[in-house]
N, C-alpha and C positions, 0 to 999 in steps of 0.2 A: 239399914246401912245407908250412910250418906251417898249422895250421887254427885260426882264432880265432872265438870266439863274441862278437858285439857286441850288446849289450842296451841299448835306449834306454828311459829312464824319464821323460824331459821336461827342463825347466829352460831357461835362457836359450840354451843350445847349440842347443835345438830351436825357438827363437823367432825372430821377425822384428819389426823396427821398422815401425810403420804411419806413414802420412802425417802423423799428429797427433803423432808423436814417442813414442808409447806402445809398449811391448814386450810381446807376448802370443803364446801358443802358435800355431804354424803347422799347417794341416791336413796338409801334407806336411812331413816332418822335413827342413829345408834341409841339415842336416849330412851327409845321405846323399850329397849331391853331391860330397862329399870322397872317397868310397870308390873311384872310378876311379883316383885318385892313390896308392892304397895296394895296388894289385895286386902290386907287387913285394915287399911286406912279408909278406903271408900271404893264404891263401884265407879269406874272411870270410863267415860266415853271420850275418845280422842278424835279430833278433827285437825286436819292439816290445811292451815290457811294459806301459807306460804313457805318457802324454803330459801330465804335471802340473807345475806349478811346485813347486819343492821345499819351500816352506812347507805344501803340502798333503800331504807325505810324513808318515807315522805309523809307529810301531813295528810295528803290524800289517801295514802294506804292506811294511816292511822284511823282516818274517819271510816274508811271501808271496814276495818277491824271492828270499830265501835258498832257499826250497823250490823255486822256479822254476829257479834255477841248479843246484841239486842234481840236480833231475830231468833237465835238459837235458845234464848231464855224464854221466849214465847212458845217455842215448839216442844219444849220438854221441862221437866221439873228438875232443876238442878240446885244443889246446896252451896255451890261455889264454883269459881272458874279460876284455873291456873293457865297462865300464858308464858310459854318459853320464847325467849327473845334474845337477840344479840346485845351485848352490854354497851356498845358504843352509844346508842341512841335509846336504850332501854328506859332511862328516866324520862325522856320526852314522850314516848309512847304511853308510859304509866301516867304522866301528868295530863296528857291529851284525853285519855280515857276518864280520868278524874273529872274533868271539866265538861265532858260531853255525855257520858253514858248514864250516870245516876242509877246504877244497877241495885237491885234489892238484896243481892247476895255478895259475899266477899269476892273481890277481883284481885288476884295476886299474880305479879310478874316475877320471873326468875330467869337465870341463864347460867353461863359458865365462862370462866376465864381461861380454862384449858379444855381442849377438845377431848373427845371420848377415849381416845387411845394414847393420850399423853400421860406420863407418870404424874400422879397426883391429881388426876382429873376431878374436878369439883362438881360436875354436872349432876351426878347421881344424888349426892347429898343435898344439893340445892333443890332438886325436883321433889325429893321426898319431904323436905322440910316445908316447901311451898304447899304441897298437897295437905300436909297436916294443918297448916294455917288456914287454908281455904275451907276446910271442913270444921273449923273451930267456931263456936259460938262467940268467942272473944273477938273474932275478927269482924263480926257483923256490925255495920254502922260506922266503920272506921275508914271508909273511902277505899280508894285503890292503894294497894300495899306492894312493896318490893320486898321479897325475902331472899337474902344472900348471905352465905357464910354464917348461918345460924342467928342473923339479926333481922328484925322486922323494921321496915322503914315506911314512912308516908310518902306518897308520890309527890307531895308539895315540897318537901325538903330534900329528898335523897338526890345524890349526885355521884358520878363516877370520879374517883379521886387518884387513881393509880392506873397506869397503863398496862400492868401485867399482874399485880398482886390479887389473889383470890379474896382479899379483904378490901376490895376497891370501893365498895358502895358505903358512903357515909351521909349522915344528915347534919348539915351545918345549921347553925342557929339553935336548934332545939334537940338535936340527938335523935337516936332511933326510938321508935315508940314501943318496941318490945323485943323479945328474944325467944328462941326455940331451944328447949333443953331436951334431955333424952326422953323425958315423960310428959313435958307440958309445953303449951303454948301460952307465953306470958305477954300480955299487953298492958303497959302500965301508964300510958297517957293517951288522950283524945286527940287525934290529928285535926288540923284545921280543914274545913271543908266549905265548899260553896254549892249552891244549886246548880246542877249541871244544866248545860244548854246544847241539846242535840241540834246539829245543823245539817241541812240536806247535802251540802256540797262545799268545796273550797275553791274559790276563784280569786281571792285576794292575795297579795304579796306583801310581806313584811321584811324589811331589811334590818341586819344586826351589824352595828359598828362599834368598835372600841376606841375610846378617847385615849390620846397619849399626849405628852408634853409638847407644846408647840404645834398641835395639830393644825393643818390647813383645812380650809372650808371646802375644797373641791369635791371630796368624796360625799359630803353631806349634800352638796348642790346636785350631784349626780343621782341621788335618790329620787329627787322629783323628775329630773330629766328622763330617768328609766321608767317612770311610771309606777313606782311602788305606792302602796295604799297606806303604809305606816312604817314607823321606824323604832327600833329599840336600840338604845345608846347605852354602852357601858361607860359610865362617867367616873370621874376621879373621887376618891374618898366618900364623904357623906352626901355628894350630889353636886360636884363642881366641874367646870370645864374652862379651858383656856379661852381668854377673850377673843382670840382670833376667829372662833367659830360661832360666837354669839349672833351676829347678823344673819348667818345662814341658818341658824336654829329658828330665829324669828320668822324667816320666810317659810321654813318647813311647817311650823306649827299653824300658819295661816291656811295651810292646804291639807295637811294630814295629821293624824294623832301621832305624837312622839312620846315614847315611854322611856324612863331612865332607870337603870339599875346600877348598883356600884360594881366596879371592877375588882373590888376587895372580896376576899373569900368569905368573910363574915361581916355582919353589921347591916344597916339599912340606910337608904337615902332620906335626907331631911333638908328642909329649907333653913338651914342654920346661918350660912355665910351670906353677908350683904354686899360683898364686892362684885365687880363686873365679872360675870360668869359664875357667880356663887349660886347656891341652891335657892335663895329667895328670889333672885332674878329669874331663874328657870321657872320656879313655881308661878310667878306673877305673869309670866307670858303664856301660861297654860299647858306647860309640860306635865305629864302624868308621872307621879312617883310610884314606882313598884317596890313594895316592901316584902322581902322574904324569897322572891323568885330570882333565879339566875337568868341570864339573857336568853338562853335557849328556851326555857319555859315561858318567859315573859313574851316571846315572839308567838308562841302557840296561843297564849292567852289572848293577845291582841288580834290574832287571826280569827279566833272564835267570836270575839266581840264585834269585829268588823263584819263578819258574815252574818251575825245576828242582828246588825243594824243598830247597835247600842249607842246611846248618846254619850256625850262627854262625861256627864255626872255618873252615869252607870258604869262607864269604864273606870273612872277614878275609884269608885266603891269596889269594883271587882279586883283592882290591884292593891287595895289597902288591907290592913289587918283586921278591919271591922267585920263582924260576922253579919 
C-alpha cells in the first residue's frame, strides 16, 4: 500500500464556525476525522507543521515548510505528500515549494472554502481527492499540484479567483492540468517546471506595486529609500507605464532588479510599443519581463533568485517561458 505524508499548516480546512458565526482555528484539527475514510487510499502519516490562517503565512514560513518536507522525505519512504493550507495564500506556498523543493514524489496542496461544521463544507472532499492524486503514478513528475473541487492545477498557473465560492481556484492562460473522477485521476497536460533552487534563508525584500493611470513616481522612489532589494510592478496591458514614472524606473533599474507582470487577468507582457513608457523602452532599460506569473508569484521568484545570487541573464531566463 502507498505511504503518504499529510502535513497540516492550518487554514479554513482546520477551522470551525462558532455560535456567533465567526470562523477561527480549532484546538483539534477537525479534518483529521476524515482520515478513517481514507484507509483504502494509502497508509497515512500525519504531521502538524502549524495551525495558522493563511494570511499569517510568510516567505520565511514557506521556506521552513520546504526544509521540513525535505527532511521528512529523507527520514522515511513516502510515495507522496499532501499539505492542507488556507486558501488566501495557498497559491503562493504551492509556487514557492515548486521553485525550491524539487521533491521526487508528488506534492499536493489542498484546503477548504467552508469550515468543518458549515453547511456544504468542502474540506473532506478536497482532502480525499488530494490524497488520491498524491498516490497516483500520473502525478509523478508534474511538479507541485493544487487539488480543489475535483480539479488538478499546476502551482505555476493556479490562482484564487473568488472570495467565497468552492470553485475558486482556476488556472489562467493554460487551464487546469487534470481532474479527479469517481474512479480515476486524470492528468492530461504536462505543467511547466523549472529546476528548483533550495535556499538556506530569506533575508531579501521585494516590493509589489500596481501601475494606474497618471501614476506619480513617489511610491517608486520610496522603494529605494526603504531599502528594498527588488520590485515587481503590475503594469498596463502588454507591458506599458505612464510616462510620469519612467525617470523613477530608470533610477530603480540602476540599483535593483525590476520585474514587470501585466495587471490584466490573461495574457503576457511584451516589448511591443515604442512610445514613451512603452514595453520597448522598458525592455531597453533592463527591466525583466515575467511571462505567465501573477505579481504575488513573481515576487517569490525574485526573492529566490536574489537569495541564490542569480545574475541578470539567469533571472531573465527564470522569468521566461523558455525551458
